[in-house]
VOBA-1610 file (N, C-alpha, C; in pm, whole numbers, padded with zeros to 5 digits, always signed):
BEGIN
Unk+19384+01047+03028Unk+19487+00990+02947Unk+19624+01028+03002Unk+19708+00932+03023Unk+19842+00957+03076Unk+19936+01000+02964Unk+20022+01095+02995Unk+20127+01134+02902Unk+20260+01109+02972Unk+20368+01119+02899Unk+20499+01095+02958Unk+20524+01190+03075Unk+20482+01314+03062Unk+20506+01411+03170Unk+20428+01379+03296Unk+20317+01308+03284Unk+20239+01274+03404Unk+20281+01140+03464Unk+20370+01068+03398Unk+20412+00939+03451Unk+20529+00949+03547Unk+20597+01063+03549Unk+20707+01080+03644Unk+20650+01138+03773Unk+20661+01064+03883Unk+20607+01116+04008Unk+20686+01238+04055Unk+20626+01317+04139Unk+20694+01436+04190Unk+20728+01423+04338Unk+20730+01298+04387Unk+20768+01278+04527Unk+20920+01282+04540Unk+20970+01257+04658Unk+21113+01270+04683Unk+21193+01145+04664Unk+21134+01037+04610Unk+21211+00915+04589Unk+21323+00935+04488Unk+21422+00847+04490Unk+21534+00857+04398Unk+21494+00805+04260Unk+21515+00888+04159Unk+21480+00852+04022Unk+21601+00802+03945Unk+21715+00866+03964Unk+21835+00836+03886Unk+21957+00841+03976Unk+22045+00744+03958Unk+22175+00747+04024Unk+22281+00733+03914Unk+22371+00828+03908Unk+22481+00823+03812Unk+22609+00809+03893Unk+22677+00697+03875Unk+22794+00668+03960Unk+22920+00743+03919Unk+22916+00877+03929Unk+23034+00958+03901Unk+23141+00931+04007Unk+23265+00944+03968Unk+23373+00931+04065Unk+23425+01070+04093Unk+23451+01109+04212Unk+23437+01033+04336Unk+23298+01046+04399Unk+23215+01137+04348Unk+23083+01161+04410Unk+22970+01119+04317Unk+22894+01014+04355Unk+22780+00975+04273Unk+22673+01085+04273Unk+22599+01092+04164Unk+22491+01189+04150Unk+22359+01117+04172Unk+22283+01159+04270Unk+22151+01101+04296Unk+22046+01209+04275Unk+21952+01183+04184Unk+21849+01280+04147Unk+21713+01225+04191Unk+21637+01308+04262Unk+21503+01267+04305Unk+21404+01285+04190Unk+21289+01221+04205Unk+21184+01240+04106Unk+21142+01386+04096Unk+21136+01455+04210Unk+21098+01597+04210Unk+21200+01680+04133Unk+21331+01653+04154Unk+21435+01726+04082Unk+21427+01696+03933Unk+21411+01570+03898Unk+21402+01531+03757Unk+21285+01601+03690Unk+21170+01598+03755Unk+21051+01663+03701Unk+21076+01812+03681Unk+21138+01876+03778Unk+21166+02019+03770Unk+21263+02052+03656Unk+21370+01975+03644Unk+21470+02001+03540Unk+21413+01976+03400Unk+21340+01867+03384Unk+21282+01836+03253Unk+21178+01941+03215Unk+21095+01980+03310Unk+20992+02080+03283Unk+21054+02214+03243Unk+21160+02255+03312Unk+21226+02382+03280Unk+21288+02377+03140Unk+21350+02265+03104Unk+21412+02255+02972Unk+21305+02245+02863Unk+21196+02177+02893Unk+21084+02170+02796Unk+21031+02310+02767Unk+21020+02393+02869Unk+20974+02531+02850Unk+21071+02609+02762Unk+21202+02586+02779Unk+21302+02653+02694Unk+21289+02608+02549Unk+21264+02478+02529Unk+21244+02430+02392Unk+21122+02497+02330Unk+21015+02511+02406Unk+20893+02576+02356Unk+20922+02722+02321Unk+20999+02791+02404Unk+21033+02931+02378Unk+21117+02945+02251Unk+21196+02843+02220Unk+21277+02845+02099Unk+21195+02814+01973Unk+21070+02776+01993Unk+20983+02748+01880Unk+20978+02602+01840Unk+21032+02514+01924Unk+21024+02370+01895Unk+20879+02329+01912Unk+20822+02273+01806Unk+20681+02234+01805Unk+20668+02083+01800Unk+20547+02031+01827Unk+20526+01887+01813Unk+20570+01838+01675Unk+20635+01725+01674Unk+20685+01656+01556Unk+20811+01718+01497Unk+20865+01826+01559Unk+20995+01878+01517Unk+21104+01782+01567Unk+21210+01766+01491Unk+21323+01683+01534Unk+21418+01767+01617Unk+21460+01711+01730Unk+21556+01777+01818Unk+21679+01688+01826Unk+21788+01734+01766Unk+21913+01658+01769Unk+21980+01675+01904Unk+22013+01564+01967Unk+22076+01568+02099Unk+22215+01509+02085Unk+22316+01593+02093Unk+22453+01546+02077Unk+22529+01559+02208Unk+22484+01485+02305Unk+22546+01482+02436Unk+22591+01340+02467Unk+22696+01326+02547Unk+22733+01191+02591Unk+22627+01138+02688Unk+22630+01010+02714Unk+22539+00953+02814Unk+22565+01022+02947Unk+22466+01096+02994Unk+22482+01178+03115Unk+22343+01219+03164Unk+22341+01284+03278Unk+22215+01337+03330Unk+22158+01441+03234Unk+22244+01522+03177Unk+22199+01625+03082Unk+22132+01561+02960Unk+22184+01448+02916Unk+22122+01376+02804Unk+21982+01330+02841Unk+21968+01275+02961Unk+21837+01227+03006Unk+21737+01342+03008Unk+21778+01456+03064Unk+21689+01572+03072Unk+21651+01620+02932Unk+21749+01630+02842Unk+21721+01676+02706Unk+21627+01581+02632Unk+21650+01451+02646Unk+21567+01351+02578Unk+21423+01358+02629Unk+21407+01362+02760Unk+21271+01367+02817Unk+21203+01500+02784Unk+21276+01611+02789Unk+21216+01741+02759Unk+21168+01747+02614Unk+21245+01696+02522Unk+21200+01692+02382Unk+21075+01607+02370Unk+21071+01496+02440Unk+20953+01409+02436Unk+20832+01479+02497Unk+20853+01550+02609Unk+20742+01622+02672Unk+20688+01730+02579Unk+20773+01785+02494Unk+20732+01887+02401Unk+20664+01823+02279Unk+20656+01692+02280Unk+20599+01610+02172Unk+20679+01625+02043Unk+20808+01657+02062Unk+20900+01663+01949Unk+20964+01524+01934Unk+21048+01510+01834Unk+21116+01384+01810Unk+21258+01398+01863Unk+21289+01327+01972Unk+21423+01328+02027Unk+21511+01244+01936Unk+21619+01304+01883Unk+21701+01238+01783Unk+21847+01235+01825Unk+21884+01141+01915Unk+22027+01128+01946Unk+22100+01061+01830Unk+22230+01082+01820Unk+22305+01021+01708Unk+22312+00870+01718
//
């Protein structure tokens, strides 16, 4: 059975491009997987359990993407405003 965490490949292809000025941010699948996994572990250490609501009050950014996916990987409810 596939879960969200197993659907992100861990190869070196580009997963996300954020067109920041003057330097765009390009994140590989491996980097994305690593960042989301690390943040998911922090959520678990804080006691976030499946079905807990996680409020995400970040602007649209790479950090928002990581927080949203990490909450989902923890099987919590990602709740942006």
